[in-house]
N, C-alpha and C positions, 0 to 999 in steps of 0.2 A: 760698311754702309751698304744696305740692300736697297735697290731702286726698283720700283714696279712700274711697268708701262703697259698700256693696252693699245693695240692697233684697232682703230675704229674705222669701219668703212664709211664712205660717203653715202648718204641716203639717196635712194633712187628718186628720180624726178616726180614719180607718182605720189610721194609723201610731201609735196609742196603744193599749196593752193594756186591753181592756175587763174582763177577769177577772184575768189574770196567772197566778200559781201555782194549781195545782188544789186545794191544801189551805188557802190563805189569800190575802188580798188585799194583801200587802205591796208588790207592784210594780204594782198596779192604777193605770192612768193614766200609767205610764212609757212612754217611747218604745220602739217595737218595733225596737231595733237588731239587727243581724245576729247578735250573739253568742247571743241567746236561741234562735235557730233553727238555728244551725250545729252546736251541741254535741249529741251523741246523748243525753247524760244528762238533758237537759231534756225529752226525749220519753219517757223511761223512767218508766212509771207508779209503779214502786217507789221512785224517787228522791224524797226529801221535797220537793224544790224543782222538781218537774216542772211544765211549762207546761200549763195547762188545755187539754183536747182542743178546745174551741171556738176556741182561738187558733191551733192548729197547721195547719189547712187540709189539703188533699190533696197527695200527692206531685207530681202534675202542676203544681200551683201553684208548687212550688219551682222546677221547670224554667222556668216563666214568669218568676219572679223573676230567675233567672239570665240569661234572654234580655233582660229589661228592663235589667238592670245592664250587660250587654255592649253593648247599643244605646246606653246613656248614655255609656259610655266611648268607643265608636266616634264618637259625635257630637262629643264633646270633641276627639278626635284630628282629626276632619275640620275643626274650627275652629282647629287648631294649638295646642290646649291639652292639658294632662295633669294628672292628680291624683296627686301624688307620695306621698300617704299614704292610699291606700285601705286600709280595714281593716273588721273586723266592726262596729266602733263608728262608722264613718263612712258607714254606709248604714242606711236604715230600710226594713223589709220588712213586707209584709202577706201572709202565706201563705194567708189565706182568700180573697184576690182575685188573688194573683199580682203585686201591685204592688211597686215598689221606688223608692227615692229616694236619691240621693247627697247627703250633708250634709258639713258641716265642711270647706269648700273653702279653708281657710287654707294647704293644701299645693298650691294651684293653681299650675301652672307655665306661664308665658307666655314662650316662647323669645325671648331678647334683651331681655326686660324684667324678668321675675321668675323667677330660676333656682330649681331645687329646693333646699330647705334640709334635707330629710331624705331618706333612701333608701327609707323605707317600713316597713311591718310585715311581718315574716318570711313569712307565708303568701301575701303579695300582691306581693312584690318580683319584678320582671321578671328573667328569667334573665341577661340581659346586664348589668343593674345589679348583681346579686349577684356576677357573675364579675369585676367591676372594683371592688368595694367596698374592696379593700385598696390601691388606687391613692391617691395624695395628691389632695386636693380640687382642686388646680390642674393636675393632669395632664390634658392635652387628650384622652387616650384613655379617661378615666374616664367611664362612662355614669351619668347621674343620674336619668334617666327613661326610660320605654319610648320607643324610637325612633318618631317620628311621621312617617309617610310620606304 
């Protein structure tokens, strides 16, 4: 019997909400996953569940978050790996510092060893995967992950 285990570091404190919502502390201490910062309603001060200004950072930091995530995906591809289930909930971001971290790597694809089990989350599916999603799972022309060159 082969057992597989991963050593996962503890996330740095910057990836947890210090204040959370601007009106209450219901999500204080929660992980800063991408959904809190991708939706415009959480930035709207009139929205009852808007994120506190101290958590939002500057727009330039959002660009840095994107660059860091792209670099992480590129590094995985350079190693011959891919994340078949990237989504807002599978990344932690800190807009105050521009930092990002990919998490939940249970969708990790290792060609020839661990094939993709899911095609991904709608906003994050590669175009070639989306174009062949109607093919049967056994069809050799079906793309299941972004092509790794």
